[in-house]
C-alpha positions in Angstrom: 63.8 105.0 -103.3 66.5 105.0 -106.0 68.8 102.1 -106.4 72.2 102.4 -104.8 75.4 101.7 -106.7 79.0 101.6 -105.6 81.6 104.3 -105.4 84.2 104.6 -108.2 87.0 107.1 -108.4 89.0 106.8 -111.6 87.5 108.2 -114.8 90.1 106.4 -116.9 89.0 103.0 -115.6 85.4 103.7 -116.2 86.1 105.0 -119.7 88.1 101.9 -120.5 85.3 99.7 -119.2 82.8 101.4 -121.4 85.0 101.3 -124.4 86.0 97.7 -124.1 82.5 96.5 -123.4 81.4 97.6 -126.8 83.3 94.6 -128.3 83.2 92.0 -125.6 80.4 90.9 -123.3 82.5 89.7 -120.4 85.5 91.6 -119.1 87.5 92.0 -116.0 86.2 95.0 -114.1 88.6 97.8 -113.0 89.3 97.5 -109.2 87.5 100.8 -108.5 84.3 99.4 -110.1 84.4 96.0 -108.4 82.6 94.8 -105.2 83.8 92.0 -103.1 81.1 89.5 -104.0 79.4 90.8 -107.2 79.9 93.1 -110.2 79.2 96.7 -109.4 75.9 98.4 -110.2 77.8 101.0 -112.2 79.4 98.3 -114.5 76.0 96.6 -114.9 74.3 99.8 -115.9 77.0 100.7 -118.4 76.8 97.2 -119.9 73.0 97.7 -120.4 73.4 100.8 -122.5 72.8 100.0 -126.2 73.4 102.8 -128.8 70.2 104.0 -130.5 69.8 103.9 -134.3 72.1 106.5 -136.0 70.4 109.4 -137.8 71.6 109.9 -141.4 74.1 112.7 -142.0 73.2 116.1 -143.5 73.3 115.7 -147.3 75.1 117.8 -149.9 71.8 118.8 -151.3 70.7 120.2 -148.0 73.9 122.2 -147.6 73.4 123.7 -151.1 69.8 124.6 -150.1 71.3 126.4 -147.0 73.6 128.5 -149.2 70.6 129.5 -151.4 68.6 130.5 -148.3 71.5 132.7 -147.2 71.5 134.4 -150.6 67.8 135.1 -150.4 68.2 136.6 -146.9 71.1 138.7 -147.9 68.9 140.6 -150.2 66.8 141.8 -147.3 69.7 143.5 -145.6 71.2 144.8 -148.8 74.4 142.8 -148.3 76.6 141.7 -151.3 78.2 138.8 -149.4 78.3 137.1 -146.1 81.5 136.2 -144.1 81.2 133.3 -141.7 84.0 132.4 -139.2 84.9 129.1 -137.6 82.3 127.8 -135.1 78.8 126.3 -135.4 77.8 128.4 -138.3 80.7 127.4 -140.5 79.9 123.8 -139.6 76.3 124.5 -140.6 77.1 125.9 -144.0 80.3 124.1 -145.0 80.7 121.1 -142.7 83.9 122.5 -141.1 83.8 121.7 -137.4 86.8 123.7 -136.3 86.8 125.9 -133.2 87.8 129.6 -133.5 91.4 130.5 -133.2 93.7 133.5 -133.7 94.1 132.4 -137.4 91.2 133.3 -139.6 89.4 130.5 -141.5 86.1 131.7 -143.0 83.5 131.2 -145.7 82.9 134.2 -148.0 79.6 133.7 -149.7 78.8 136.2 -152.4 75.1 136.9 -153.3 75.9 135.1 -156.6 78.8 132.9 -157.6 81.0 130.3 -156.1 81.6 130.2 -152.3 85.2 131.2 -151.2 87.0 129.6 -148.3 89.9 131.7 -146.8 92.2 129.5 -144.8 95.8 129.2 -143.5 97.9 127.5 -146.2 99.3 124.9 -143.9 95.7 123.8 -142.9 94.7 123.0 -146.5 94.8 119.2 -146.0 92.7 119.3 -142.9 90.3 121.7 -144.5 89.8 119.5 -147.6 89.2 116.5 -145.4 86.2 118.2 -143.8 84.8 120.6 -146.4 81.3 119.5 -147.5 80.7 122.1 -150.3 82.5 123.0 -153.5 84.5 126.2 -152.9 87.3 128.3 -154.2 90.2 128.1 -151.7 92.1 131.3 -151.0 95.1 130.3 -148.8 97.3 132.6 -146.8 100.8 132.2 -145.4 101.8 133.1 -141.8 103.3 136.4 -142.8 100.3 137.4 -144.9 96.9 138.9 -144.0 93.7 136.9 -144.6 91.8 140.2 -144.6 93.7 141.3 -147.7 92.5 138.2 -149.5 88.9 139.0 -148.5 89.2 142.5 -149.7 90.7 141.4 -153.0 87.9 138.8 -153.5 85.3 141.5 -152.9 86.9 143.9 -155.3 87.3 141.2 -158.0 83.5 140.6 -157.7 82.8 144.3 -157.6 81.1 143.9 -154.2 81.1 146.5 -151.4 78.8 145.6 -148.5 79.8 142.6 -146.4 77.5 141.0 -143.8 79.6 139.6 -140.9 79.1 136.6 -138.7 78.3 138.1 -135.2 80.5 135.4 -133.6 83.6 136.8 -135.4 85.9 138.4 -132.8 85.9 142.2 -132.7 89.6 142.3 -133.4 89.2 140.5 -136.6 86.3 142.7 -137.7 88.3 145.8 -136.9 91.3 144.5 -138.9 89.0 143.6 -141.8 87.5 147.2 -141.9 90.9 148.8 -141.5 92.6 146.8 -144.3 89.8 146.6 -146.8 87.6 149.7 -146.3 84.5 147.5 -146.9 81.1 148.5 -145.6 80.2 146.1 -142.8 76.7 145.1 -141.7 75.5 142.7 -139.0 75.0 139.2 -140.3 73.0 137.8 -137.4 69.7 138.1 -139.2 71.0 136.2 -142.2 72.7 133.4 -140.3 70.0 133.1 -137.6 67.2 133.2 -140.3 68.7 129.9 -141.6 69.7 128.1 -138.5 66.6 128.8 -136.4 64.4 126.5 -138.5 65.6 122.9 -138.3 65.1 120.5 -141.2 63.7 117.0 -140.8 67.3 115.7 -141.0 68.4 118.0 -138.2 65.5 117.0 -136.0 66.4 113.4 -136.5 70.0 114.0 -135.4 68.8 116.0 -132.4 66.4 113.2 -131.5 69.3 110.7 -131.5 71.4 113.0 -129.2 68.5 113.6 -126.8 67.5 109.9 -126.7 71.1 109.1 -125.7 71.1 111.6 -122.9 67.8 110.3 -121.6 69.3 106.8 -121.4 72.3 108.3 -119.6 70.1 110.1 -117.1 68.2 106.9 -116.3 71.3 104.9 -115.8 72.8 107.6 -113.6 69.8 107.6 -111.3 70.1 103.8 -110.8 73.8 104.0 -110.0 73.7 106.6 -107.2 75.0 105.6 -103.8 75.3 107.5 -100.5 78.9 108.9 -100.3 79.3 109.4 -104.0 80.6 112.8 -105.1 79.4 115.1 -107.8 82.7 114.6 -109.6 82.2 110.9 -109.6 78.7 111.3 -111.1 80.0 113.6 -113.8 82.7 111.0 -114.7 80.0 108.3 -114.9 77.9 110.5 -117.2 80.9 111.0 -119.4 81.5 107.3 -119.6 77.9 106.5 -120.3 77.7 109.0 -123.2 80.9 107.4 -124.6 79.3 104.0 -124.3 76.4 105.2 -126.5 78.7 106.5 -129.2 79.1 110.2 -128.3 82.6 111.7 -127.9 81.7 112.1 -124.2 79.6 114.6 -122.4 79.4 118.0 -124.1 78.8 119.4 -120.6 77.7 118.0 -117.3 76.6 119.8 -114.1 75.7 117.8 -111.0 74.4 119.2 -107.7 73.3 117.6 -104.4 71.2 119.1 -101.6 71.7 122.8 -101.1 73.8 123.0 -104.3 70.6 122.4 -106.4 69.5 126.0 -105.3 72.1 127.4 -107.7 71.1 127.2 -111.4 74.6 126.2 -112.5 75.8 124.6 -109.3 78.6 125.4 -107.0 82.4 125.1 -107.7 83.1 122.7 -104.8 82.7 119.0 -104.9 79.6 117.8 -103.0 78.9 114.4 -101.4 75.6 112.6 -101.7 73.6 112.1 -98.5 70.4 110.2 -97.7 67.3 112.2 -98.7 69.3 114.8 -100.8 67.8 116.3 -103.9 69.9 115.5 -106.9 70.1 117.7 -110.0 71.8 116.4 -113.1 72.1 118.6 -116.2 74.0 117.2 -119.1 74.2 116.7 -122.9 76.2 115.3 -125.7 77.0 116.0 -129.4 75.9 113.9 -132.4 77.2 115.1 -135.7 77.7 118.5 -133.9 74.1 118.7 -132.8 73.5 118.9 -129.1 71.3 117.5 -126.4 70.6 119.2 -123.1 68.5 117.6 -120.4 68.0 118.2 -116.7 66.4 115.8 -114.1 65.8 116.6 -110.5 64.9 113.8 -108.0 65.2 112.8 -104.4 67.7 110.2 -103.2 65.5 108.9 -100.5 62.3 110.5 -99.1 61.4 114.0 -100.2 60.0 116.5 -97.7 56.5 117.7 -98.2 57.9 121.1 -99.3 60.3 119.5 -101.8 57.4 117.5 -103.3 55.2 120.6 -103.5 57.8 122.6 -105.3 58.6 119.6 -107.6 54.9 119.3 -108.6 54.6 123.1 -109.3 57.7 122.8 -111.5 56.2 119.9 -113.4 52.9 121.9 -113.9 55.0 124.9 -115.2 56.9 122.7 -117.7 53.6 121.3 -119.0 52.0 124.8 -119.1 54.9 125.9 -121.4 54.3 122.9 -123.7 50.6 123.5 -123.8 51.1 127.1 -125.0 53.3 126.2 -127.9 51.7 126.6 -131.3 52.6 128.0 -134.7 52.3 131.8 -134.6 52.4 132.2 -130.8 55.1 134.7 -129.7 58.0 133.2 -127.7 57.3 135.5 -124.8 53.8 134.0 -124.3 55.3 130.6 -123.6 57.4 132.2 -120.8 54.3 134.0 -119.5 52.3 130.8 -119.3 55.0 129.4 -117.0 55.1 132.4 -114.7 51.3 132.4 -114.4 51.5 128.9 -112.9 54.1 130.0 -110.4 52.2 133.1 -109.3 49.1 131.0 -108.8 51.0 129.0 -106.3 52.5 132.0 -104.5 55.9 132.1 -106.2 57.6 135.0 -107.9 56.3 137.1 -109.5 58.7 138.0 -112.3 62.2 136.8 -111.4 61.8 137.1 -107.6 62.6 134.1 -105.4 61.3 131.7 -104.4 60.5 131.4 -108.1 62.0 131.3 -111.5 65.2 133.4 -111.8 65.8 133.0 -115.6 64.1 132.6 -118.9 61.9 129.5 -119.6 64.1 128.2 -122.5 66.5 128.5 -125.3 66.9 127.2 -128.8 69.3 124.4 -129.5 71.0 122.9 -132.5 74.7 123.2 -133.4 75.0 125.6 -130.4 73.8 124.8 -126.9 72.1 128.1 -126.6 70.8 129.8 -129.8 67.5 131.4 -131.0 64.7 131.2 -130.3 64.9 132.4 -126.7 61.7 131.7 -124.7 61.7 134.9 -122.6 59.7 138.0 -122.0 60.1 140.6 -124.7 60.8 138.1 -127.5 57.9 138.5 -129.8 59.3 136.1 -132.5 56.4 133.9 -133.6 56.9 130.2 -133.3 57.3 128.4 -136.6 57.5 124.7 -137.7 61.0 123.4 -137.2 61.9 125.6 -134.3 63.5 123.6 -131.4 64.0 124.8 -127.9 64.2 123.8 -124.2 61.4 123.9 -121.8 63.2 124.3 -118.4 61.5 126.6 -115.9 63.5 126.3 -112.6 62.1 127.0 -109.2 64.7 128.1 -106.7 64.1 128.2 -103.0 67.1 130.4 -102.0 69.9 128.7 -100.1 67.8 125.5 -99.6 67.1 123.7 -102.8 66.1 124.0 -106.4 64.1 122.0 -108.9 64.7 122.1 -112.7 63.0 119.8 -115.2 64.3 120.2 -118.7 63.1 118.6 -121.9 63.1 119.9 -125.4 60.3 120.6 -127.9 60.1 121.0 -131.7 57.3 122.8 -133.3 55.1 121.3 -136.0 52.1 122.5 -138.0 50.0 120.4 -135.6 51.6 121.7 -132.4 54.5 120.9 -130.1 56.3 117.5 -129.9 58.5 116.4 -127.1 61.9 115.0 -128.0 61.9 113.1 -124.7 59.0 112.3 -122.3 59.1 114.5 -119.2 60.0 113.1 -115.8 57.0 111.5 -114.0 57.7 112.0 -110.3 60.3 113.2 -107.8 61.6 109.8 -106.8 62.4 108.3 -110.2 63.7 109.3 -113.7 
């Protein structure tokens, strides 16, 4: 049976504890973390968390290699230049970690020549503080159009066909076409062709993030206590990720009992009861690269049916891993999972009880990105691809079990980023 902790209620107090304990070994615990006679289990578990070794950052040489890869891929779609807006792809190519907004900031990369960054004039200082590549800055004032700058740059270089980031909002693309008359093509193949294969440096950063989240998952399981709410567990996960050096949780979904039957939980707060199933799905960001891990276990004694479904889920996760190899189409990994479920009388296809969604998704600077492990995706697996292995079995309106770990593909086969969960009563 899992260890019980004590209830806490204030995120600010937990965060303060986690932050302060990085620099001092003995501190006064916040009242909501304190027990009458001994320090709380939650405080002890946070204190035990030691950040793993940091992965080195992406080098300038690697970013230059990415730009050259884009130029090679552009030739295949007959594009003269690529336009990349704010978001994960701009971070990937230029090191700019900004979120999209109504003001256009973008990288214009011609097939040959210097990269161009189009940016609001008043953001210049912030841009230069983050920019990781040499580029020609084209700045626009609030009463000017950034699309005019892009059109002028394309004309100056005598370029006509522009591949556009698929994440760029339609309104911006529409304005771009209307103001410049450029020929626009889809840039997904160019951007995806670069980002889908992770370098050793990227894999090292992903490994750090996933190691941190595994540590958080283990600590969370040891802290659970009857009467805790899903909100309190989410706050604890946030504090634990901060303790390990992340900005906090990138996301966190917690479900108890019946709530575990819904792949992304229910909106209401749930309270933990003896013998509930617990599902914790969470992740963090390290240098922009993400972790994503799910553990499902019983807080007490599982029923025979819960244990049976958990064991089938574990067999399905291992079947996916076993099917991974260079050259194998993504859809065959999904098919291997569904064959296990059908063997045990679940499914078929997306029917319930069974697996209602794809087996997995790629991960990197985006939480969900190619390759998608789903029927119909014939993309062959290649070394450097990274993706989740997360078949979920849902027993409608009763409970669900999802075990999620991530894999990276090598020439010699698949490698786990984290070891899978061993049984239903421990993480």
